[in-house]
C-alpha positions in Angstrom: 4.3 15.2 0.0 4.8 12.4 -2.0 4.3 12.7 -5.9 2.7 9.1 -7.7 2.2 8.7 -11.0 -2.2 7.4 -11.2 -2.6 4.2 -12.9 -6.3 4.6 -14.2 -8.3 1.2 -13.3 -10.9 0.0 -16.0 -14.9 -0.4 -14.7 -14.4 -4.1 -14.1 -11.7 -3.3 -11.7 -13.6 -0.4 -9.7 -16.6 -2.6 -9.9 -14.3 -5.9 -8.1 -13.1 -3.1 -5.7 -16.4 -2.0 -5.1 -17.7 -5.4 -4.2 -14.5 -5.6 -1.8 -16.2 -2.5 0.3 -19.5 -3.4 0.3 -18.2 -5.8 3.2 -15.9 -3.8 4.6 -16.8 -1.2 7.7 -15.5 2.8 7.7 -12.5 2.9 9.3 -12.2 6.8 10.0 -15.1 9.3 10.2 -14.3 13.0 8.4 -16.6 15.3 11.3 -17.0 18.8 12.5 -13.6 19.8 12.5 -13.3 18.5 8.8 -10.2 17.4 6.8 -7.2 18.1 8.8 -3.7 16.8 8.7 -4.3 14.2 11.1 -7.8 12.6 9.0 -4.8 12.6 6.3 -2.1 11.2 7.8 -4.5 8.4 9.5 -6.1 7.9 6.0 -2.4 7.7 3.9 -1.4 5.5 6.6 -4.8 2.8 6.6 -4.2 3.0 2.3 -0.7 2.1 2.7 -1.8 -0.5 5.0 -4.7 -1.8 3.3 -4.6 -0.5 -0.4 -8.6 -0.5 0.0 -10.3 2.3 2.6 -13.3 2.9 3.3 -14.7 7.0 5.2 -17.6 8.0 6.5 -17.9 11.7 6.4 -20.7 12.6 9.4 -23.5 15.1 8.9 -21.7 17.6 11.2 -19.1 17.8 8.3 -19.3 20.8 6.8 -18.2 19.7 3.3 -20.1 17.3 1.4 -19.3 13.7 0.9 -18.2 14.4 -2.7 -16.2 17.7 -2.0 -14.5 15.7 1.5 -14.1 12.3 -1.1 -12.1 14.3 -3.7 -10.4 16.4 -1.4 -9.3 13.3 0.1 -8.3 11.6 -3.0 -6.4 14.3 -4.2 -4.4 14.9 -0.9 -3.5 11.1 -0.4 -2.5 10.4 -4.4 -5.6 7.8 -4.1 -8.0 6.3 -6.7 -12.0 7.7 -5.8 -13.8 4.3 -6.2 -17.3 5.6 -4.8 -19.7 7.7 -3.1 -22.5 6.0 -1.3 -24.2 8.5 0.7 -21.9 9.9 3.2 -19.3 6.6 2.8 -16.5 7.6 0.5 -14.4 4.0 -1.0 -10.8 4.9 -1.9 -8.1 2.4 -3.3 -4.6 3.5 -3.7 -2.2 0.2 -4.9 1.0 -0.5 -2.2 4.2 -0.7 -3.3 3.8 -4.5 -3.1 0.1 -5.4 -3.9 -2.2 -6.9 -1.1 -5.2 -6.9 -3.7 -5.5 -8.5 -6.6 -7.5 -7.0 -9.1 -9.1 -8.6 -12.5 -7.9 -7.9 -16.1 
C-alpha cells in the first residue's frame, strides 16, 4: 500500500473541484458486492490518470454513500471532496498535476 502525506485543501480549492465535478459523469459504480479490491484498483488507476473522479454508490450497495466515500478515500489516499446523494467525488493530486488549483 502506498503511503502519501495528505495535503489539506482550502475551501476555495474544494469549491473549484466541486465545480469541475458537476460536469462529470461517474466513472465507477459500487454495487451489491460492496468495495472490493477490484473497485479500489480501478479507482486508484482513475485517480492516477485524472486526479478528480466521480463514483456512484448504487442503491443495492450494502454501505451508505458516506460510509463508502470514507472507505474509498482512505484506501486510495485521496481527498473526499463531496458526497451528494449517492455520488462521491474524490481528488488525489498527481506527480505531474493536471488540474491547476487556485491559491
